[in-house]
N, C-alpha and C positions, 0 to 999 in steps of 0.2 A: 504493500500500500504506500501511496504518496500522501503525506500529510503536511499541510502548511498551517502553522498555528500562530496567529497574531503577528504576521510578518509586516515589518516596516522597511521600506527600501527607498533610498534617495539616490538620484543620479544627477551629478553636477548641481547639487543643491536643490533640485526639484523633486518633491515627493511623488513617487509613482504608486507605491503601496503604503497604506497606513492601517495598521492593526487588521490586516486582511487574513482570512482563514478559508481553507478549502481542502478537499481531499479527492483522490482518485483511487478507487478500489480495483481489485483484480478483475480483469475482463471488461472494465468500463471503457467505453469509447467516448471521449469528452471533447466537445468543441469549445475552444477559448475564443470569445468574441469581444469586441469593444472598438471604440473609435480609434483612428490613427493617432499615434502618440500616447495612447493610454498606458503602454508598457507591456504589451503582450510578448513581444520578442525578448524584452529584458527579463520577464518572468521565466521564459524557457531557459535563458542563460543561467538564471539563478538555480533552477532545478537541476541543470546539468553540472553545476558546481563552478561555473566560470565567474560568478559573482557571489558576494557574501551579503546577507541581510544586515541592516543596521539594528534590527531588533526582531524578536520572535524566533521560532525554530522551524526547521525543515527536516523531515524525516522520511527516508525511503526504506521500508522494511521488506522482508521476504527474499532478500538477496537479488532484488531486481537489477538487471542490467538496463541502463538508460541509453537509448540511441537517439541522436539529434541530427537532423538533416543539416549538413555543413553548408555554409554560405559560399565556400570557395569550391568551384567545380574541379574535378581531377583533370590532370593533363599528362604529358609525357608520352613515351613511346610504347607503353604497355598496352596490350589488347584490352578491349572493354571487358571481355569475359574474365580475363585475368585480374582486372581491377576489382570486379565484383567478388570473385572467389577469394581474393586476399582480404576482403572485409571480415571473413571468419578467421580471426587471428589464431585461434586454437588449432583449427584444421591446418592452416599454413605452417604453424610451428611444428606440429606432429609429423607432417609429411617431410619437412626439412630434416628433422631429427632422425626419422626412420631411415633416410638414405645413408646416414653415417653410423647408425647403431650396429654394433657387432654382438651385443648381448642378446641371445635368443629369447630369454625371459622378458627382458625389457621391450624387445621388439614385438613380442606377442601382446604385451600390455598396451603398447601404442596402437597396434592394429585393432585391438578390442575397443579401445576408446574411439578410434576413427569410425568403427562400425556403429558404435553407440550414437555418435553425433551425425551419422548419415553422410560421411565423407564421400562415399561412392556416388550417392545421388545428388551431391552438391552441384556438379557441372550442369546437370539437367535442370535443376531448380533455378540456378543463376540464368541459364539460357531462357527459361520460360518467363522470368521476370523482365529480362531485357527485351524479349519479344513483345511482351505486354506493353512496354513503354515505347514500342515503335521501331526497335532495332532488328533488322533482318539477320539471318545467320551469317551472311558475309560481313555485314557491318560489325557484328560482335567480335570478329577476329581482327578488325582494324585498330590501329593505335588511337588513343584518345585525342592526340594532337591534331588529328584530321577533322575533328568535329567542332562546331561552334559552341559558344558558351552555354546556350540554351540546351543543346543536346548533351553536353557534358554534365549539366545539372541533373539530367535524367539518369546519368550513370551514377551520380552521387546518391540519388534517390534509390536506384536499384541496389546499390551497395548496402544502404541502410535497411531496406526491406529484406535483403538476403540474410542479414545478421539475425533477424527476428529477436530483437531485444524484448524483455518483458514490458518495458515502458517505451513507447515510440513517441518522440516529440517531432512534430512536423510543422514547419512555418511556411505557410502559403505554398504547398507542394504543387498546386495546379497552375502556378503562374507561367511555367514554361511548357505546359502540356497542351496539345490540341484536343479536340473533342474525343477522338479515338482513344488516346492515352488516358484522358480523364475518365472515360467510361470504364476502362480497365482498372484504374486506381480506385474508383468507387467500389467496384466489386471486390478488389483485393482487401481494402480496408474493412469492408463489411464482414469479411470472413477472417480477419486477422485474429489469431488466438490470444494475443497479449492485450495489454492496456494501451490506450492511445490518447494523446493530448494534441489536438489539431487546431492550429491557428489558420483560419481561412475566412475569406469574404465571398466564397463561392457558395451560394445558397443551395444549389443542388447537391454538392458534395457534403455539406453540413446536414442536409436532410437525409441522405442515404447512408452516410458512414458513421454517424454518432448517435448515441442514445441519451446524452446528457449535455447540457450547455452550462458553462461557467462564464458569466458576464463580468468583464473588468471595466469599471468606469468610476471615476472619482476616487481612485485609490482603494476601492472595495471589490471583493469577489463575491458574487451572488450566484448560487447554483439553481438550475431549473432542470427538471426531469423532462426527457423527450428530446426530439430533434429540433432543428432551428425553427421550423414552422410552429411547433408547439411552444417554443420559447417566445416567439413573437406574440402569439395569442395570449399566453399567460401573462406576459409583461404588460400588454395592453389592458388586460383585466385588472392587474394590480394598479396600473396608473389610474384607471377609472375609479377604483375603490379609494385610492389615496386622495384623488381629487375631490371625491364626495366627502370624505372625512375632513379634508382640509377646509372645504366650503362650510361644513357644519360647524367646525371649530371657529372659523372666522365669524360666523353669525353669532355664536355664543360669546365670543370675545367682544363683539360690538354691543351686544345686549348688556353684558356686565359693565362695560365701559360707560354705556349710556346711563345705567343706574347710578354708578359712582359719580359721574359728572353732575347728576341731578341732586343727589342727596348727601354728598360727602361733607357738606358744611351745615347740614341740619342736625341739630343735637339728637333728635329722636331717631335719626337714621344713620348716624355716624358710625355706630358699631357695625351695622350691617354693611355699610359701604367699605369699611376697613376689611371686613371678612371677604367681601367680593374682590377687593384689591389683591388679597393674598391668593385667592383662587385664580385670578388673572395671571399673577406671577408664576403660578405652578403650571399653567397651560404651556407645555412645550410645543413649539411650532412643528407641524408635520413637514418633514423633509421629503419632497416628492421624488419619485424615481426620475432619473434624467429624462427629460423630454427630448424630442428630436432636435439635434443641434443644427444651427444654420450651416448649410454646406453649399456655399456659393460657387457657381460656375456661370459666367456670363460671357458668351462669345460676342464680340463686336459685330454690328451689322455691316455687311460688305456692300460695296457699290454694285449696282445692277450690271450684269453682262448678258448680252444677247445669246440665246442658245444656238448651238450646243456649246457647253463648256469644253468638252473634249470629244473628238471623233477619232476612233482608232480603226484602221482599215487593213485587214489581213497582215497583221504585224507578227513578226518573229522576234523574240527578245530573250536574252541570256547573257552569259559572261564570256562565251567563246563563240566565234562565228559558226563553227561547225557543230556546236552542241547547244542549240536553243533550249531554254527551259520551258517556254511557252511557244506554241506554234499556231499560226493562222488565226490570230485573235482579232475579232471585229466587234465594236460596240460604240455607243455614244452615251455621253453623260449630259443631262440637262440640269438647269439651276436648282430644281427641286428634287433631284433624285436622292434616294437613300438606299444604298446597296450594302448588303452583307456578303462577305466572301467566305465560302466554305471550302474545306479541303484539308487533307492531312499535312502535318509538318513536312516541309521539303517539297510540297507539290508545286509551289511557285507563287503563293499568295503575296509574300513580301516582294518578290521580283516584280509582280504586276504593280504593286503599290509604288515601288521605286521608279518604274516606268512612268506612271502617272505624275510622280513628283518631279520628273525631269532628271533624276539621278542616273538613269539608264536610257540609252538611245536604242531605237529599234534596229535590229540586225537586218530586217527587211520589212517592207510594207510602209504605210503612211500613217501619220498622226498629226492632227491639226488642233490648235487651240487659239483663242482670242489673245491678242497682244496684252490686253489689260488684265488677264486672268492672274489671280494670286492664289497660291496653293499653300495650305498649312499642313505639314507632314509631322505627325507624332509617331516616332519610331519606338518600338518596344524596349530597346536598350538605351534610349536617349538619356533617361534620368541617371543611369549609371556612369555616363560619360561627362557629367557636369563637373566643372572645376570645384573640388571640395573646399578650397580655401577662399573662394570669392563669395559674394553675397548676391541674392536675387536682383537687387537694384543695379549692382555693377554689371551683371550679365545683360540686363536690359540696355544699359548704356553702351556696352560693347557692340550690341546689335544696332544701336541707333545713337551714335555719339552726339548727334546734333539735337537729340530729343530733350525735352524738358523733364528733369527728374520728378517733378510733382505729377506730371502726366503718367510717367512710368509707375509711380507709386499707386496712382488711381487704377491703372490697368492691372497691376498685381493684386490689388484689393478685390477686383472683380472675380478673382479665382481663390479668394479666401486667405490670401497672404496679408496679414495685418501689418501695422507699422513696425512692430517688433520683429516679425519674421523677415521683412524685406532687407533688414540690416544684419541678419544672422548668417554666418558662414554656412554654405551648403552642407558641410559635413555634420552640422548639428540639426539638420532638418530630418524629419521622418520620411519614410518612403512615400507616403501619401502627399506630403508637402513638396517633395521633389517632383512628383508627378504634376502637381498643380503648377509648379514653376515652369515645367516644360510646356504645359498648355498655354501659359501666359506668353512664353517666348514664340511659339509657333503661330499664335493668333495676333501678334502685335500689329501686323499690317492689314488686319481685317480681311482674311482670305475668303474667296467665294467658294472654294472647294476644300473640305477637310478630309485628309487621309489619315485614318487612325488604326495603328497596328497594335493590338492588345492594349487599349487605353485604360482598362480597369485594373491592370496589375498594380498592386500596392494601395489601391483605394479601398477604404472601408465601405460598409453598406450604405451609410448615409451619403458619402461622397459619390458613390455610384448612382444613387438616386438623383443627386444634384446634377451629375453629368448627363443623365438621361433627360432630365427636365430642360437643361441648357441646349442639348442637341435637338430636342423637339421644338424649342423656341427659335433655333437658328434658321434664318431664311435661306441659307445657301445649300449646297449639295454635300453629301458625305459618303465615303466608302470606308467600311469598317471591317477589320479583321479582329475577331474576338472568339474566345471559347466560352464567353458568358452568355448563355441563352436568354437570360433575363434582359440584358442590354439589346441583343439582336431582335428579340421579339417586340420590344417597345420602341425601337428607333428606326429599324429598316422596314422598307415596304416591298423589297424584292431581294432574292438571293441568287448569287452566282456560285457555281461549283467548279473548282479546278481539280482535274484528275487526268493523269496520263498525258500531261503537257497541253491539255485543251481546256478552254473556258466555255461553259455553257450555262444558260439559265436553268436554275433548279426549280422545277414545278412542284411546289409543296412547301410545308413549313418546317420548323426545326425538329418537331417530333417525327415527321416523315424522314428527315435526314438521320435522326438518331436511330430509327428503326432500320434504315438502310445500312448504316454502319454496323449495327448489331448482327444483321443478317449476313453481311460480308464476313464478319469475324467468325460466325458460326460455320460458314462454308469453308473458310480457311482451316478452321479447326478440324472439320470432317476430312478435308483433303490431307492434312498432316496425319490424321489417324489412319487413313487408308494406306498412305505411303509407309507408315510404320509397320502396318500389318504385313505388307509385302516383304519387309526386311526381316520378319520374324521367322527365319529359316534356321534349323538346327545347325549349330556351329560344328564343323569338323576340323580336328587338329590338322594343320597343313603339313604335307610331306616336305622333306628338305628342299626339293626343287620349288615347291609352292612357296615355302618361306623365303627362299632367295628372290623369287619373283616379287613377293610382297615387299621385301626390303628395298628392291630397286624402285618399285612404285612409290614407296614412302619417300625415298630420296628425291624422286622427280617432283612429288607434291611439295616437299620442303623447299627445293630450289625454285619452283614456280612461285611459291608464296613470297620468298625473299625478293625475287625479281619483280613481282607485282608491287611490293612495298616500295621498291626503288623507283619504278616507273610512275606510280601514283604520286609520289612526292615531286618528281620532275614535272608531271602534268599540272599539279597544283601551282607550282612556281610559274609555269608558263601562262596558266589561266589568270593568275594574279596580274601578270604583266599585260596580258591582252585586255583585262578589265580596266587597266589604268588608262585614263584619257590621254595621258602624256605619250603613251606608246604610239598613238595615232598622229602625233606631231612629228615623228621621226621620218626619215626617208622611206619611201615606199618599198625599197629593196629590203630594209631591215624588218619592216612589218611583214613582208611576204615570207622572209626567212623564219620569223617567229611562228607564223601560221603553218608553214611547211613542217617545222620541227614538231609542233603540237600534233599535226596529223600523223606524223611518223610514230610518235609515242602512243597515240590512241590506237593505231593499228597494232603496235607491239603489245599493248595491253590486251587487246582482243585475242591475238595469237596465244599469248601466255595463259589467258583464262581458259582457252580451249584445251591447251596442254594440261592445265591443272584439273579441269573438269573431267577429261578423259582418264587421267591417272587416278583421280579420286573415285570415279565410278568403278573402275576396274578393281581398285583396292576394296571398296565396299562389297562388290559382288563376290570377290575372292574370300 
C-alpha cells in the first residue's frame, strides 16, 4: 500500500501540498487529476523518492517496486527490443552471471530463478508490448537513435510496462501516442495486475483505465470512487450541496446580523443580541469546492481573405525526391473549414501539416495560396524547444522587435498568461503555461489558417475546454491533428484519413474510425495467429550437415543485418541533406550526385533485404 499522511510540500517557496493525505491500495487503478501547476508531477516525484516532504510521512508497504515513466527518452545504438529487455535488471544480471559461472550448483540456482521470473518468455512479452505501441518486428530490431523523440518515449513506456512494477506511476502517457496506440494502452492498463497512479487529461483513458480518482487542487487531495465521468458527476453534486448550505448559512448570518443591529443597544434585548453575536462568530464560512477556473484562450480575429485559402492539386510531398511520403494529394481549404486529420503515427499527418505551413515544398504537383494568407502553425514539440532562460515577453519581442511591449502583454493575457507569468523564465512555467505561450506566439499576426499538431498535450481539462471554446469562436479555418476525440468531435466538421501514402475523406465519425481501427487490429491478430500455427511443426534435431547449413544461414543473416544498419545510416544522412533547402542552392551537378548516391543506397538496401529475407526464411523453415 501507498500511504500519504498529512504531507506538506513546498517548491521554490510555493506550497503545493498542505496537510494532504491519500492512499493507494493493492490493485487500485487511480487517476490523479487537477489543474496545470497544481503539483501532480511533483507528487509523482515525491512518491518515487526524488523529493522529500517538508512535513508529514510517506509510506510504501508490501515490498512494492515503484516504476515511473522517465521524462528522458532512451537513445543510443541498442535495438529497441534490447532496451526493453534490459529494463528487467534481475533477468539481465542473471543471464550475464550465468555465462561466466562455473559452479554447477550455483548455475542451477540461477536457471531456476530465471525460470521463476519467466526469462524465456520475456522476449515474446517485450515484443508484444512494442507491437502494441506501434513498432513492427523490423523496427524492434533497429537502434533507438533512428527514431524521433516521440517514438523513443514509446520505448520508455514499453520498458516501464515490461518491468511490471507493483506500483506504476504514469505522467501523461498518451501525449505521444496516436489513436491506435492509445486504444492498446487503454486495454493494457485495464488489465494491469498491479496498482496504478495515472496523471492524465485524456478523458477516455481516465474513464477506461481507472476505478478511483484523486483530485489535487488547492494543496489538498480528495478521493472519489469510480472513473472520471463518475468523479465529474459526484463533484458537481457536492458543489451543488455546498452551494445550498452556503446560501442557507448566509441567510442565517444576515438574519442574526439584522437582529443584532436592531437590538444591541436596547437594554431589554442586549443579552440576546450578545448571544447572537457569539453565534455569529462561531459560524465558520463554508469553503466551496473549487469552481471552474477561468481558462482563457482568445484567438485574434484575422483579416478576410477570399476563398480558397489553399488549393492543392495532385501534389507529391516528402523528404526525398524518390520517396514521397504522400502521393497525388488534391484538396482545397476555405475560410470556414474545420478539418481533423486521422491516421497512425508515421502515416504523414505532420508532413501534410508542414506542407500547408510552407515548411515543405511539393516534390510534384501544384499548390496555390493568396499572397495575404497568414498561417499559424502549432507544432507538437514546439513548447519543448523554447529558450528556458528567457521570458514570454522577451520571446514576443524577439518575434516583433518593433512591437509595443504593452500590446504584447495584452496578447499574452488573452491566453491566460498574467502579469507575473509574462516576466517569468520559461523554465519555471508549467507544461500547460508553455503551451499557452506557444499559442500566443503562433497567433501574434492574427492568422487566417490555424494548423494544430496535438494542441492539447500538457493542457488540463479546463484549459482544453477553453481551447475548444476559442476554436469554435475563431472565424478562420483550422486543420487539427489530435488523439483527443473530445476536441475533434466538438471542433471539426469533417475528417480526412491518411493511410498508405494517400489522403482521402473519411465518411463517418470518430466512433466509426475507432471501430475500424479495432477491426484492423483484430484481423492482424488473427493473421499472426495463423502464421504461428503454420510454424508449429515438431522440431527435429538437425544432422551435422543440416547444422552446418544453418550456421552458414545465420552468418548470412548477421552480415545482412550489419550491412542494413550501415546502409540505413548512410541513407538517413543523405535524406537529411536532401531535406535541407540549402542543398538546392548548390550547383546542379552536386545535387544530381546526391540524388544518384541516394538511389544507389536505396537499391543496395532492397538487395540486402532480399538476401536477409531469403536466408531468414530458409533458417526458419530448417
